[in-house]
C-alpha positions, 0 to 999 in steps of 0.5 A: 828837621823832618820827623821822618828821620830823613836826615839820617840815612842809616835809620832806613836799616832794620831797627834793633828789637830789644825783645831779642835776648841777643840784642838786649845783651848788646844794649846792656853791655853798652850801658855797663861800659857807658856807666864804667866810663862815666864813673872814671871820667867823673873822678878825673874832673878835678881842678887843673884838668882840661876839657880836651884831655877828658874828652880824649880820655872818655873816647879812649876808655870807650874804645878800649872797653868795647874792644874787650866784648863780643870779640869773636865777631870781627865784623860787628861794629862797636865803639863810640856812639856819641863822642865824649863831651865836657861842657863847662858852666854856661855851655849847655852841652856837646863841647868836644873841642878839637885838639887844635882849639885853645885849651879850657882848664877846669877849676873848682866850682865849675859846673861840668856836664858830661855826655857820652855814648857807647854802641855795640852793633848799633845798640846804643847807650847814652849817659849824661851827668852834671857835677860841681868840681871840688864839691863833696860832703865836706864842701857841699854845693850851695846857692844857685849851683845847687838850685840848678842841680836840684832842678835837673834832678827833680825834672828827671824824677818827674819824667820817670813818673810821668813817662807812661802810656796816654801821657803826652809830651805836653803833659811831661813838658809842663810838669818839667816847667812847673818843677824847675820853676820852683828853683827859679830855673827855666828848661832849655828845649832840645832835640836828638835824633838817634839812628842805628849805626 
């Protein structure tokens, strides 16, 4: 994969400058919608629900909510910036099955990763979360599942602290490796290229 984003022809368009208040408002609105959809999906991740119905619900909620904003400009593109993905247990991410594929039913104790993205005029907000189905204050997560969740949480906290000028990717990557190893976990390397829509 080329670092110049040549695989994404829409990257050739003008980048959105968040210092422009109208652009920032689009990012903020996309973020608010993504957060609202994530809350709704998280509350629907219960034993007996299916991956396909949750992915469909997430995409439907995104389209429904973006339809209510910036409605005066009919030419403004808005919608799903990243399809809703519901990945269970050992599936790391990006599970968004076709309706024709065999159904996957969610059970208590499953580790569920939810990814989704909303865009308004190419201003995209992506969110992801991890939860354990059936876990709550009266039934807390323990053992390896709790270790994995805490490793991810602590890694995100260290990223926020180290994401500063003059800190290189290597410094942050090493810090992530160090913190997750305390939980006997290993980070998985990945990469996303997000381009204006």
